[in-house]
All heavy atoms as a GROMACS GRO file, in nm:
protein
  638
    1MET      N    1   6.436   2.859  24.276
    1MET     CA    2   6.384   2.800  24.153
    1MET      C    3   6.440   2.881  24.036
    1MET      O    4   6.500   2.984  24.053
    1MET     CB    5   6.232   2.802  24.156
    1MET     CG    6   6.165   2.733  24.040
    1MET     SD    7   6.144   2.555  24.048
    1MET     CE    8   6.055   2.530  24.195
    2ASN      N    9   6.414   2.835  23.921
    2ASN     CA   10   6.468   2.896  23.800
    2ASN      C   11   6.398   3.026  23.764
    2ASN      O   12   6.292   3.059  23.814
    2ASN     CB   13   6.458   2.797  23.685
    2ASN     CG   14   6.533   2.670  23.713
    2ASN    OD1   15   6.642   2.674  23.769
    2ASN    ND2   16   6.475   2.558  23.679
    3ASN      N   17   6.458   3.098  23.674
    3ASN     CA   18   6.407   3.225  23.623
    3ASN      C   19   6.269   3.207  23.561
    3ASN      O   20   6.244   3.110  23.491
    3ASN     CB   21   6.507   3.276  23.518
    3ASN     CG   22   6.475   3.413  23.468
    3ASN    OD1   23   6.360   3.452  23.456
    3ASN    ND2   24   6.580   3.487  23.436
    4ASP      N   25   6.179   3.302  23.584
    4ASP     CA   26   6.045   3.295  23.526
    4ASP      C   27   6.048   3.289  23.374
    4ASP      O   28   5.956   3.237  23.312
    4ASP     CB   29   5.961   3.414  23.571
    4ASP     CG   30   5.912   3.398  23.714
    4ASP    OD1   31   5.915   3.285  23.767
    4ASP    OD2   32   5.871   3.499  23.773
    5ALA      N   33   6.152   3.342  23.312
    5ALA     CA   34   6.163   3.338  23.166
    5ALA      C   35   6.176   3.195  23.115
    5ALA      O   36   6.149   3.168  22.999
    5ALA     CB   37   6.281   3.422  23.119
    6ASP      N   38   6.214   3.103  23.202
    6ASP     CA   39   6.228   2.962  23.165
    6ASP      C   40   6.101   2.882  23.187
    6ASP      O   41   6.102   2.760  23.177
    6ASP     CB   42   6.341   2.898  23.246
    6ASP     CG   43   6.478   2.955  23.212
    6ASP    OD1   44   6.496   3.004  23.098
    6ASP    OD2   45   6.566   2.951  23.299
    7THR      N   46   5.991   2.947  23.218
    7THR     CA   47   5.865   2.877  23.244
    7THR      C   48   5.820   2.802  23.120
    7THR      O   49   5.818   2.856  23.010
    7THR     CB   50   5.755   2.977  23.286
    7THR    OG1   51   5.797   3.042  23.407
    7THR    CG2   52   5.623   2.907  23.312
    8ILE      N   53   5.783   2.676  23.140
    8ILE     CA   54   5.732   2.593  23.030
    8ILE      C   55   5.583   2.622  23.018
    8ILE      O   56   5.507   2.603  23.113
    8ILE     CB   57   5.758   2.444  23.059
    8ILE    CG1   58   5.910   2.420  23.063
    8ILE    CG2   59   5.690   2.356  22.954
    8ILE    CD1   60   5.950   2.281  23.109
    9THR      N   61   5.542   2.669  22.899
    9THR     CA   62   5.405   2.716  22.881
    9THR      C   63   5.322   2.630  22.786
    9THR      O   64   5.204   2.659  22.765
    9THR     CB   65   5.404   2.861  22.828
    9THR    OG1   66   5.472   2.864  22.703
    9THR    CG2   67   5.470   2.956  22.928
   10ASN      N   68   5.383   2.526  22.727
   10ASN     CA   69   5.306   2.440  22.636
   10ASN      C   70   5.366   2.300  22.636
   10ASN      O   71   5.479   2.279  22.681
   10ASN     CB   72   5.300   2.500  22.495
   10ASN     CG   73   5.438   2.520  22.436
   10ASN    OD1   74   5.509   2.423  22.410
   10ASN    ND2   75   5.479   2.646  22.418
   11LEU      N   76   5.289   2.204  22.584
   11LEU     CA   77   5.332   2.065  22.586
   11LEU      C   78   5.452   2.038  22.495
   11LEU      O   79   5.535   1.952  22.526
   11LEU     CB   80   5.216   1.973  22.548
   11LEU     CG   81   5.101   1.967  22.648
   11LEU    CD1   82   4.994   1.871  22.601
   11LEU    CD2   83   5.150   1.928  22.787
   12LYS      N   84   5.462   2.113  22.388
   12LYS     CA   85   5.577   2.097  22.298
   12LYS      C   86   5.707   2.129  22.372
   12LYS      O   87   5.806   2.056  22.361
   12LYS     CB   88   5.561   2.186  22.175
   12LYS     CG   89   5.672   2.173  22.075
   12LYS     CD   90   5.648   2.263  21.955
   12LYS     CE   91   5.765   2.257  21.859
   12LYS     NZ   92   5.752   2.352  21.750
   13ASP      N   93   5.706   2.237  22.449
   13ASP     CA   94   5.826   2.274  22.526
   13ASP      C   95   5.852   2.174  22.639
   13ASP      O   96   5.967   2.145  22.671
   13ASP     CB   97   5.813   2.415  22.582
   13ASP     CG   98   5.821   2.522  22.474
   13ASP    OD1   99   5.862   2.490  22.359
   13ASP    OD2  100   5.786   2.638  22.504
   14LEU      N  101   5.747   2.121  22.700
   14LEU     CA  102   5.763   2.019  22.804
   14LEU      C  103   5.827   1.894  22.744
   14LEU      O  104   5.920   1.838  22.802
   14LEU     CB  105   5.628   1.985  22.869
   14LEU     CG  106   5.633   1.876  22.976
   14LEU    CD1  107   5.722   1.915  23.093
   14LEU    CD2  108   5.491   1.844  23.024
   15GLU      N  109   5.779   1.854  22.628
   15GLU     CA  110   5.836   1.737  22.561
   15GLU      C  111   5.983   1.760  22.526
   15GLU      O  112   6.068   1.672  22.546
   15GLU     CB  113   5.756   1.703  22.436
   15GLU     CG  114   5.804   1.576  22.369
   15GLU     CD  115   5.713   1.529  22.258
   15GLU    OE1  116   5.609   1.593  22.231
   15GLU    OE2  117   5.746   1.425  22.199
   16ALA      N  118   6.016   1.879  22.478
   16ALA     CA  119   6.156   1.911  22.446
   16ALA      C  120   6.243   1.906  22.572
   16ALA      O  121   6.357   1.857  22.568
   16ALA     CB  122   6.164   2.048  22.380
   17PHE      N  123   6.192   1.956  22.684
   17PHE     CA  124   6.265   1.953  22.810
   17PHE      C  125   6.290   1.808  22.853
   17PHE      O  126   6.403   1.771  22.888
   17PHE     CB  127   6.187   2.029  22.918
   17PHE     CG  128   6.249   2.027  23.054
   17PHE    CD1  129   6.363   2.100  23.080
   17PHE    CD2  130   6.192   1.954  23.157
   17PHE    CE1  131   6.421   2.100  23.208
   17PHE    CE2  132   6.249   1.952  23.284
   17PHE     CZ  133   6.364   2.025  23.309
   18ILE      N  134   6.187   1.725  22.846
   18ILE     CA  135   6.201   1.584  22.886
   18ILE      C  136   6.300   1.513  22.794
   18ILE      O  137   6.386   1.438  22.841
   18ILE     CB  138   6.063   1.514  22.884
   18ILE    CG1  139   5.974   1.573  22.993
   18ILE    CG2  140   6.080   1.363  22.903
   18ILE    CD1  141   5.828   1.529  22.984
   19THR      N  142   6.290   1.538  22.665
   19THR     CA  143   6.382   1.476  22.569
   19THR      C  144   6.525   1.518  22.597
   19THR      O  145   6.617   1.434  22.593
   19THR     CB  146   6.341   1.511  22.425
   19THR    OG1  147   6.207   1.464  22.402
   19THR    CG2  148   6.435   1.449  22.324
   20ALA      N  149   6.547   1.645  22.628
   20ALA     CA  150   6.682   1.692  22.660
   20ALA      C  151   6.736   1.621  22.785
   20ALA      O  152   6.854   1.583  22.788
   20ALA     CB  153   6.682   1.843  22.681
   21ILE      N  154   6.651   1.601  22.884
   21ILE     CA  155   6.692   1.529  23.006
   21ILE      C  156   6.729   1.386  22.970
   21ILE      O  157   6.835   1.335  23.008
   21ILE     CB  158   6.579   1.530  23.111
   21ILE    CG1  159   6.548   1.672  23.159
   21ILE    CG2  160   6.614   1.437  23.229
   21ILE    CD1  161   6.658   1.741  23.233
   22GLU      N  162   6.641   1.318  22.894
   22GLU     CA  163   6.665   1.178  22.858
   22GLU      C  164   6.791   1.160  22.775
   22GLU      O  165   6.859   1.060  22.786
   22GLU     CB  166   6.545   1.122  22.782
   22GLU     CG  167   6.423   1.102  22.868
   22GLU     CD  168   6.304   1.047  22.790
   22GLU    OE1  169   6.304   1.053  22.666
   22GLU    OE2  170   6.211   0.999  22.856
   23ASN      N  171   6.822   1.256  22.690
   23ASN     CA  172   6.937   1.246  22.602
   23ASN      C  173   7.066   1.297  22.666
   23ASN      O  174   7.170   1.299  22.601
   23ASN     CB  175   6.911   1.323  22.472
   23ASN     CG  176   6.803   1.258  22.390
   23ASN    OD1  177   6.775   1.139  22.403
   23ASN    ND2  178   6.741   1.335  22.302
   24GLY      N  179   7.058   1.343  22.790
   24GLY     CA  180   7.177   1.392  22.859
   24GLY      C  181   7.222   1.530  22.812
   24GLY      O  182   7.333   1.572  22.840
   25GLY      N  183   7.134   1.600  22.742
   25GLY     CA  184   7.170   1.728  22.683
   25GLY      C  185   7.190   1.841  22.782
   25GLY      O  186   7.246   1.944  22.748
   26LEU      N  187   7.149   1.824  22.906
   26LEU     CA  188   7.165   1.930  23.005
   26LEU      C  189   7.281   1.902  23.100
   26LEU      O  190   7.302   1.975  23.197
   26LEU     CB  191   7.035   1.950  23.083
   26LEU     CG  192   6.915   1.991  22.998
   26LEU    CD1  193   6.790   2.004  23.083
   26LEU    CD2  194   6.942   2.122  22.925
   27GLY      N  195   7.356   1.796  23.074
   27GLY     CA  196   7.474   1.766  23.153
   27GLY      C  197   7.448   1.715  23.293
   27GLY      O  198   7.537   1.717  23.377
   28LEU      N  199   7.327   1.669  23.320
   28LEU     CA  200   7.295   1.617  23.453
   28LEU      C  201   7.339   1.472  23.463
   28LEU      O  202   7.332   1.396  23.366
   28LEU     CB  203   7.145   1.626  23.479
   28LEU     CG  204   7.085   1.766  23.474
   28LEU    CD1  205   6.934   1.759  23.488
   28LEU    CD2  206   7.144   1.853  23.584
   29THR      N  207   7.384   1.432  23.580
   29THR     CA  208   7.420   1.292  23.604
   29THR      C  209   7.332   1.235  23.714
   29THR      O  210   7.278   1.309  23.797
   29THR     CB  211   7.568   1.279  23.644
   29THR    OG1  212   7.591   1.358  23.761
   29THR    CG2  213   7.660   1.327  23.533
   30ASN      N  214   7.316   1.104  23.711
   30ASN     CA  215   7.241   1.033  23.814
   30ASN      C  216   7.092   1.066  23.811
   30ASN      O  217   7.025   1.064  23.915
   30ASN     CB  218   7.301   1.062  23.952
   30ASN     CG  219   7.268   0.953  24.051
   30ASN    OD1  220   7.242   0.839  24.014
   30ASN    ND2  221   7.269   0.987  24.178
   31VAL      N  222   7.038   1.098  23.694
   31VAL     CA  223   6.895   1.127  23.682
   31VAL      C  224   6.817   0.997  23.696
   31VAL      O  225   6.846   0.898  23.629
   31VAL     CB  226   6.863   1.193  23.546
   31VAL    CG1  227   6.713   1.207  23.526
   31VAL    CG2  228   6.932   1.328  23.535
   32ALA      N  229   6.718   0.998  23.786
   32ALA     CA  230   6.637   0.878  23.808
   32ALA      C  231   6.492   0.897  23.769
   32ALA      O  232   6.421   0.800  23.748
   32ALA     CB  233   6.647   0.835  23.954
   33GLY      N  234   6.445   1.020  23.762
   33GLY     CA  235   6.305   1.039  23.728
   33GLY      C  236   6.264   1.184  23.721
   33GLY      O  237   6.341   1.275  23.752
   34LEU      N  238   6.139   1.201  23.678
   34LEU     CA  239   6.076   1.332  23.668
   34LEU      C  240   5.948   1.331  23.750
   34LEU      O  241   5.884   1.227  23.764
   34LEU     CB  242   6.039   1.364  23.523
   34LEU     CG  243   6.152   1.382  23.424
   34LEU    CD1  244   6.097   1.388  23.283
   34LEU    CD2  245   6.229   1.508  23.456
   35ALA      N  246   5.912   1.447  23.800
   35ALA     CA  247   5.787   1.458  23.874
   35ALA      C  248   5.730   1.598  23.855
   35ALA      O  249   5.805   1.694  23.836
   35ALA     CB  250   5.811   1.433  24.022
   36MET      N  251   5.599   1.607  23.860
   36MET     CA  252   5.533   1.737  23.864
   36MET      C  253   5.496   1.762  24.009
   36MET      O  254   5.456   1.670  24.080
   36MET     CB  255   5.409   1.738  23.776
   36MET     CG  256   5.438   1.738  23.630
   36MET     SD  257   5.284   1.742  23.539
   36MET     CE  258   5.336   1.828  23.393
   37ALA      N  259   5.508   1.886  24.051
   37ALA     CA  260   5.483   1.917  24.190
   37ALA      C  261   5.432   2.060  24.205
   37ALA      O  262   5.428   2.135  24.108
   37ALA     CB  263   5.611   1.898  24.272
   38THR      N  264   5.396   2.092  24.329
   38THR     CA  265   5.347   2.225  24.363
   38THR      C  266   5.436   2.283  24.472
   38THR      O  267   5.466   2.216  24.571
   38THR     CB  268   5.202   2.217  24.415
   38THR    OG1  269   5.121   2.152  24.317
   38THR    CG2  270   5.145   2.354  24.446
   39SER      N  271   5.479   2.405  24.453
   39SER     CA  272   5.563   2.472  24.551
   39SER      C  273   5.484   2.498  24.679
   39SER      O  274   5.373   2.551  24.675
   39SER     CB  275   5.612   2.605  24.494
   39SER     OG  276   5.671   2.684  24.594
   40ASN      N  277   5.540   2.461  24.792
   40ASN     CA  278   5.476   2.489  24.921
   40ASN      C  279   5.476   2.638  24.952
   40ASN      O  280   5.391   2.687  25.024
   40ASN     CB  281   5.548   2.414  25.034
   40ASN     CG  282   5.525   2.266  25.027
   40ASN    OD1  283   5.425   2.218  24.973
   40ASN    ND2  284   5.619   2.190  25.081
   41LYS      N  285   5.573   2.708  24.897
   41LYS     CA  286   5.589   2.850  24.926
   41LYS      C  287   5.477   2.935  24.866
   41LYS      O  288   5.420   3.020  24.932
   41LYS     CB  289   5.724   2.899  24.875
   41LYS     CG  290   5.751   3.044  24.901
   41LYS     CD  291   5.888   3.084  24.850
   41LYS     CE  292   5.913   3.232  24.874
   41LYS     NZ  293   6.043   3.273  24.820
   42ASP      N  294   5.448   2.911  24.736
   42ASP     CA  295   5.352   3.000  24.669
   42ASP      C  296   5.248   2.928  24.583
   42ASP      O  297   5.169   2.992  24.515
   42ASP     CB  298   5.427   3.104  24.585
   42ASP     CG  299   5.517   3.041  24.480
   42ASP    OD1  300   5.508   2.920  24.454
   42ASP    OD2  301   5.600   3.116  24.423
   43GLY      N  302   5.249   2.795  24.583
   43GLY     CA  303   5.148   2.720  24.510
   43GLY      C  304   5.172   2.707  24.360
   43GLY      O  305   5.090   2.651  24.288
   44ARG      N  306   5.286   2.759  24.313
   44ARG     CA  307   5.317   2.748  24.170
   44ARG      C  308   5.354   2.604  24.136
   44ARG      O  309   5.409   2.531  24.217
   44ARG     CB  310   5.431   2.842  24.132
   44ARG     CG  311   5.388   2.988  24.139
   44ARG     CD  312   5.501   3.080  24.105
   44ARG     NE  313   5.540   3.066  23.964
   44ARG     CZ  314   5.646   3.125  23.911
   44ARG    NH1  315   5.722   3.203  23.985
   44ARG    NH2  316   5.675   3.108  23.784
   45ARG      N  317   5.325   2.567  24.012
   45ARG     CA  318   5.354   2.432  23.964
   45ARG      C  319   5.492   2.427  23.901
   45ARG      O  320   5.539   2.525  23.843
   45ARG     CB  321   5.251   2.390  23.860
   45ARG     CG  322   5.107   2.405  23.904
   45ARG     CD  323   5.069   2.311  24.012
   45ARG     NE  324   4.922   2.311  24.024
   45ARG     CZ  325   4.853   2.217  24.082
   45ARG    NH1  326   4.914   2.116  24.139
   45ARG    NH2  327   4.722   2.224  24.086
   46PHE      N  328   5.557   2.310  23.910
   46PHE     CA  329   5.687   2.292  23.846
   46PHE      C  330   5.708   2.146  23.811
   46PHE      O  331   5.641   2.058  23.862
   46PHE     CB  332   5.801   2.346  23.933
   46PHE     CG  333   5.821   2.274  24.064
   46PHE    CD1  334   5.917   2.175  24.077
   46PHE    CD2  335   5.747   2.310  24.176
   46PHE    CE1  336   5.937   2.111  24.199
   46PHE    CE2  337   5.766   2.247  24.298
   46PHE     CZ  338   5.862   2.147  24.310
   47VAL      N  339   5.800   2.124  23.719
   47VAL     CA  340   5.845   1.990  23.686
   47VAL      C  341   5.985   1.976  23.744
   47VAL      O  342   6.066   2.067  23.733
   47VAL     CB  343   5.839   1.961  23.534
   47VAL    CG1  344   5.928   2.055  23.456
   47VAL    CG2  345   5.872   1.816  23.503
   48ALA      N  346   6.010   1.863  23.810
   48ALA     CA  347   6.135   1.842  23.881
   48ALA      C  348   6.209   1.723  23.822
   48ALA      O  349   6.148   1.621  23.788
   48ALA     CB  350   6.108   1.816  24.029
   49VAL      N  351   6.340   1.736  23.813
   49VAL     CA  352   6.428   1.625  23.773
   49VAL      C  353   6.492   1.576  23.902
   49VAL      O  354   6.553   1.654  23.976
   49VAL     CB  355   6.535   1.673  23.674
   49VAL    CG1  356   6.622   1.556  23.630
   49VAL    CG2  357   6.472   1.743  23.554
   50LEU      N  358   6.477   1.446  23.929
   50LEU     CA  359   6.521   1.388  24.056
   50LEU      C  360   6.630   1.285  24.036
   50LEU      O  361   6.634   1.216  23.934
   50LEU     CB  362   6.402   1.322  24.126
   50LEU     CG  363   6.280   1.411  24.146
   50LEU    CD1  364   6.162   1.328  24.195
   50LEU    CD2  365   6.310   1.524  24.241
   51ASP      N  366   6.716   1.272  24.137
   51ASP     CA  367   6.818   1.166  24.132
   51ASP      C  368   6.764   1.041  24.202
   51ASP      O  369   6.648   1.037  24.242
   51ASP     CB  370   6.950   1.215  24.192
   51ASP     CG  371   6.946   1.238  24.343
   51ASP    OD1  372   6.848   1.201  24.410
   51ASP    OD2  373   7.045   1.294  24.395
   52ASP      N  374   6.850   0.940  24.215
   52ASP     CA  375   6.804   0.812  24.271
   52ASP      C  376   6.771   0.819  24.420
   52ASP      O  377   6.713   0.727  24.475
   52ASP     CB  378   6.904   0.701  24.242
   52ASP     CG  379   7.043   0.728  24.298
   52ASP    OD1  380   7.066   0.838  24.352
   52ASP    OD2  381   7.128   0.639  24.286
   53LYS      N  382   6.806   0.930  24.484
   53LYS     CA  383   6.769   0.950  24.625
   53LYS      C  384   6.655   1.049  24.638
   53LYS      O  385   6.629   1.103  24.746
   53LYS     CB  386   6.891   0.996  24.704
   53LYS     CG  387   7.000   0.891  24.714
   53LYS     CD  388   7.116   0.940  24.798
   53LYS     CE  389   7.211   0.827  24.823
   53LYS     NZ  390   7.331   0.830  24.744
   54HIS      N  391   6.588   1.076  24.527
   54HIS     CA  392   6.476   1.170  24.520
   54HIS      C  393   6.514   1.312  24.556
   54HIS      O  394   6.432   1.390  24.605
   54HIS     CB  395   6.358   1.122  24.605
   54HIS     CG  396   6.306   0.989  24.561
   54HIS    ND1  397   6.315   0.879  24.638
   54HIS    CD2  398   6.249   0.949  24.445
   54HIS    CE1  399   6.265   0.776  24.575
   54HIS    NE2  400   6.224   0.816  24.456
   55GLN      N  401   6.640   1.347  24.533
   55GLN     CA  402   6.688   1.483  24.554
   55GLN      C  403   6.672   1.562  24.424
   55GLN      O  404   6.693   1.509  24.315
   55GLN     CB  405   6.835   1.484  24.596
   55GLN     CG  406   6.860   1.411  24.728
   55GLN     CD  407   6.792   1.478  24.844
   55GLN    OE1  408   6.803   1.598  24.864
   55GLN    NE2  409   6.720   1.400  24.922
   56LEU      N  410   6.637   1.688  24.437
   56LEU     CA  411   6.614   1.774  24.322
   56LEU      C  412   6.746   1.808  24.253
   56LEU      O  413   6.838   1.859  24.315
   56LEU     CB  414   6.545   1.903  24.368
   56LEU     CG  415   6.507   2.003  24.261
   56LEU    CD1  416   6.401   1.945  24.168
   56LEU    CD2  417   6.458   2.131  24.325
   57LEU      N  418   6.752   1.779  24.121
   57LEU     CA  419   6.868   1.815  24.041
   57LEU      C  420   6.843   1.942  23.961
   57LEU      O  421   6.933   2.022  23.942
   57LEU     CB  422   6.903   1.702  23.944
   57LEU     CG  423   6.945   1.568  24.005
   57LEU    CD1  424   6.959   1.463  23.896
   57LEU    CD2  425   7.075   1.586  24.081
   58LEU      N  426   6.720   1.957  23.910
   58LEU     CA  427   6.685   2.069  23.825
   58LEU      C  428   6.533   2.081  23.824
   58LEU      O  429   6.463   1.982  23.839
   58LEU     CB  430   6.736   2.042  23.682
   58LEU     CG  431   6.705   2.148  23.576
   58LEU    CD1  432   6.788   2.274  23.600
   58LEU    CD2  433   6.734   2.093  23.437
   59SER      N  434   6.485   2.202  23.806
   59SER     CA  435   6.340   2.220  23.796
   59SER      C  436   6.309   2.334  23.700
   59SER      O  437   6.395   2.418  23.672
   59SER     CB  438   6.280   2.250  23.933
   59SER     OG  439   6.331   2.372  23.983
   60ARG      N  440   6.188   2.333  23.650
   60ARG     CA  441   6.136   2.441  23.566
   60ARG      C  442   5.993   2.469  23.609
   60ARG      O  443   5.916   2.377  23.633
   60ARG     CB  444   6.134   2.402  23.418
   60ARG     CG  445   6.268   2.386  23.353
   60ARG     CD  446   6.330   2.522  23.322
   60ARG     NE  447   6.452   2.509  23.247
   60ARG     CZ  448   6.572   2.498  23.299
   60ARG    NH1  449   6.589   2.496  23.428
   60ARG    NH2  450   6.678   2.489  23.222
   61TRP      N  451   5.959   2.596  23.618
   61TRP     CA  452   5.820   2.634  23.642
   61TRP      C  453   5.737   2.589  23.523
   61TRP      O  454   5.786   2.588  23.409
   61TRP     CB  455   5.805   2.785  23.656
   61TRP     CG  456   5.869   2.846  23.776
   61TRP    CD1  457   5.966   2.940  23.777
   61TRP    CD2  458   5.838   2.821  23.914
   61TRP    NE1  459   5.999   2.973  23.906
   61TRP    CE2  460   5.922   2.902  23.992
   61TRP    CE3  461   5.748   2.737  23.978
   61TRP    CZ2  462   5.919   2.901  24.132
   61TRP    CZ3  463   5.745   2.736  24.118
   61TRP    CH2  464   5.829   2.817  24.192
   62ILE      N  465   5.613   2.552  23.547
   62ILE     CA  466   5.519   2.519  23.440
   62ILE      C  467   5.388   2.592  23.467
   62ILE      O  468   5.357   2.624  23.582
   62ILE     CB  469   5.494   2.367  23.427
   62ILE    CG1  470   5.445   2.307  23.560
   62ILE    CG2  471   5.619   2.296  23.378
   62ILE    CD1  472   5.409   2.160  23.552
   63THR      N  473   5.313   2.615  23.362
   63THR     CA  474   5.182   2.679  23.380
   63THR      C  475   5.083   2.576  23.434
   63THR      O  476   5.106   2.455  23.427
   63THR     CB  477   5.130   2.734  23.246
   63THR    OG1  478   5.114   2.624  23.155
   63THR    CG2  479   5.223   2.839  23.188
   64GLU      N  480   4.973   2.625  23.485
   64GLU     CA  481   4.868   2.536  23.535
   64GLU      C  482   4.816   2.446  23.422
   64GLU      O  483   4.790   2.327  23.443
   64GLU     CB  484   4.753   2.617  23.596
   64GLU     CG  485   4.643   2.533  23.656
   64GLU     CD  486   4.686   2.448  23.775
   64GLU    OE1  487   4.782   2.485  23.845
   64GLU    OE2  488   4.623   2.343  23.797
   65GLU      N  489   4.803   2.502  23.303
   65GLU     CA  490   4.754   2.423  23.189
   65GLU      C  491   4.850   2.308  23.158
   65GLU      O  492   4.808   2.194  23.134
   65GLU     CB  493   4.739   2.511  23.065
   65GLU     CG  494   4.690   2.434  22.944
   65GLU     CD  495   4.676   2.521  22.821
   65GLU    OE1  496   4.688   2.645  22.829
   65GLU    OE2  497   4.652   2.464  22.714
   66VAL      N  498   4.981   2.334  23.158
   66VAL     CA  499   5.079   2.228  23.134
   66VAL      C  500   5.074   2.125  23.247
   66VAL      O  501   5.083   2.005  23.222
   66VAL     CB  502   5.220   2.288  23.117
   66VAL    CG1  503   5.327   2.179  23.116
   66VAL    CG2  504   5.228   2.371  22.990
   67PHE      N  505   5.055   2.171  23.369
   67PHE     CA  506   5.042   2.078  23.481
   67PHE      C  507   4.924   1.984  23.460
   67PHE      O  508   4.934   1.863  23.481
   67PHE     CB  509   5.027   2.154  23.614
   67PHE     CG  510   5.016   2.065  23.734
   67PHE    CD1  511   5.131   2.014  23.793
   67PHE    CD2  512   4.893   2.031  23.787
   67PHE    CE1  513   5.122   1.930  23.904
   67PHE    CE2  514   4.883   1.948  23.898
   67PHE     CZ  515   4.998   1.897  23.956
   68GLN      N  516   4.812   2.038  23.418
   68GLN     CA  517   4.691   1.957  23.400
   68GLN      C  518   4.698   1.866  23.278
   68GLN      O  519   4.648   1.753  23.282
   68GLN     CB  520   4.567   2.049  23.389
   68GLN     CG  521   4.538   2.128  23.514
   68GLN     CD  522   4.510   2.042  23.636
   68GLN    OE1  523   4.454   1.934  23.626
   68GLN    NE2  524   4.549   2.092  23.752
   69THR      N  525   4.759   1.913  23.169
   69THR     CA  526   4.756   1.837  23.045
   69THR      C  527   4.884   1.757  23.019
   69THR      O  528   4.884   1.669  22.932
   69THR     CB  529   4.731   1.930  22.924
   69THR    OG1  530   4.835   2.028  22.919
   69THR    CG2  531   4.597   1.998  22.935
   70GLY      N  532   4.990   1.781  23.095
   70GLY     CA  533   5.117   1.716  23.068
   70GLY      C  534   5.152   1.602  23.161
   70GLY      O  535   5.263   1.547  23.153
   71GLN      N  536   5.060   1.562  23.246
   71GLN     CA  537   5.092   1.458  23.344
   71GLN      C  538   5.128   1.324  23.279
   71GLN      O  539   5.224   1.258  23.320
   71GLN     CB  540   4.978   1.443  23.443
   71GLN     CG  541   4.966   1.567  23.530
   71GLN     CD  542   4.857   1.560  23.633
   71GLN    OE1  543   4.812   1.452  23.671
   71GLN    NE2  544   4.812   1.675  23.678
   72ASP      N  545   5.056   1.285  23.174
   72ASP     CA  546   5.090   1.160  23.106
   72ASP      C  547   5.225   1.170  23.038
   72ASP      O  548   5.299   1.072  23.032
   72ASP     CB  549   4.982   1.122  23.004
   72ASP     CG  550   4.862   1.055  23.068
   72ASP    OD1  551   4.874   1.008  23.183
   72ASP    OD2  552   4.757   1.048  23.002
   73LEU      N  553   5.256   1.285  22.984
   73LEU     CA  554   5.385   1.306  22.918
   73LEU      C  555   5.499   1.286  23.018
   73LEU      O  556   5.599   1.221  22.987
   73LEU     CB  557   5.388   1.445  22.856
   73LEU     CG  558   5.509   1.483  22.772
   73LEU    CD1  559   5.529   1.387  22.656
   73LEU    CD2  560   5.492   1.625  22.720
   74VAL      N  561   5.484   1.339  23.137
   74VAL     CA  562   5.587   1.323  23.240
   74VAL      C  563   5.589   1.177  23.288
   74VAL      O  564   5.696   1.118  23.306
   74VAL     CB  565   5.564   1.420  23.357
   74VAL    CG1  566   5.654   1.387  23.476
   74VAL    CG2  567   5.588   1.563  23.311
   75ARG      N  568   5.475   1.119  23.306
   75ARG     CA  569   5.464   0.983  23.357
   75ARG      C  570   5.520   0.880  23.259
   75ARG      O  571   5.594   0.789  23.296
   75ARG     CB  572   5.316   0.951  23.386
   75ARG     CG  573   5.292   0.830  23.470
   75ARG     CD  574   5.144   0.814  23.504
   75ARG     NE  575   5.094   0.926  23.584
   75ARG     CZ  576   4.991   1.005  23.548
   75ARG    NH1  577   4.927   0.986  23.437
   75ARG    NH2  578   4.954   1.103  23.628
   76LYS      N  579   5.485   0.893  23.130
   76LYS     CA  580   5.519   0.792  23.030
   76LYS      C  581   5.634   0.831  22.939
   76LYS      O  582   5.688   0.747  22.866
   76LYS     CB  583   5.397   0.762  22.943
   76LYS     CG  584   5.281   0.706  23.022
   76LYS     CD  585   5.159   0.690  22.935
   76LYS     CE  586   5.041   0.642  23.019
   76LYS     NZ  587   4.918   0.637  22.939
   77GLY      N  588   5.671   0.958  22.937
   77GLY     CA  589   5.776   1.006  22.849
   77GLY      C  590   5.720   1.043  22.712
   77GLY      O  591   5.606   1.010  22.679
   78PRO      N  592   5.802   1.111  22.634
   78PRO     CA  593   5.758   1.149  22.500
   78PRO      C  594   5.732   1.027  22.414
   78PRO      O  595   5.796   0.923  22.432
   78PRO     CB  596   5.878   1.229  22.444
   78PRO     CG  597   5.957   1.268  22.563
   78PRO     CD  598   5.934   1.162  22.666
   79SER      N  599   5.639   1.039  22.322
   79SER     CA  600   5.609   0.927  22.233
   79SER      C  601   5.728   0.903  22.142
   79SER      O  602   5.794   0.996  22.097
   79SER     CB  603   5.483   0.954  22.152
   79SER     OG  604   5.497   1.073  22.078
   80ARG      N  605   5.755   0.779  22.120
   80ARG     CA  606   5.868   0.742  22.035
   80ARG      C  607   5.817   0.714  21.893
   80ARG      O  608   5.714   0.653  21.876
   80ARG     CB  609   5.936   0.614  22.086
   80ARG     CG  610   5.977   0.620  22.232
   80ARG     CD  611   6.098   0.711  22.251
   80ARG     NE  612   6.153   0.697  22.383
   80ARG     CZ  613   6.132   0.779  22.483
   80ARG    NH1  614   6.052   0.879  22.469
   80ARG    NH2  615   6.191   0.760  22.599
   81THR      N  616   5.894   0.757  21.795
   81THR     CA  617   5.859   0.727  21.657
   81THR      C  618   5.946   0.612  21.610
   81THR      O  619   6.063   0.602  21.646
   81THR     CB  620   5.880   0.849  21.566
   81THR    OG1  621   6.014   0.894  21.581
   81THR    CG2  622   5.784   0.962  21.601
   82SER      N  623   5.889   0.525  21.531
   82SER     CA  624   5.963   0.411  21.479
   82SER      C  625   6.050   0.454  21.363
   82SER      O  626   6.012   0.539  21.283
   82SER     CB  627   5.866   0.302  21.431
   82SER     OG  628   5.786   0.260  21.538
   83HIS      N  629   6.167   0.394  21.353
   83HIS     CA  630   6.260   0.425  21.244
   83HIS      C  631   6.253   0.317  21.141
   83HIS      O  632   6.245   0.205  21.160
   83HIS     CB  633   6.403   0.439  21.293
   83HIS     CG  634   6.420   0.558  21.382
   83HIS    ND1  635   6.425   0.686  21.334
   83HIS    CD2  636   6.431   0.566  21.516
   83HIS    CE1  637   6.440   0.770  21.437
   83HIS    NE2  638   6.444   0.698  21.548
   0.00000   0.00000   0.00000
């Protein structure tokens, strides 16, 4: 998994991460979805970027608070503002 320094600790950072994924800013290809999950190894929470075969492309650790409060953000995506 990624470096602990990359842990997402608030919803603003989670939204920025999701937006970067959606905008192609991290250079990932074949992105099909996002999911929140729990590591089988140590029980830590993370957000995962998955491809169309549900294979892990990228992940970031998240705090328990972000896991509990950010589920709708991951499920529905960041809110869009009208132009």
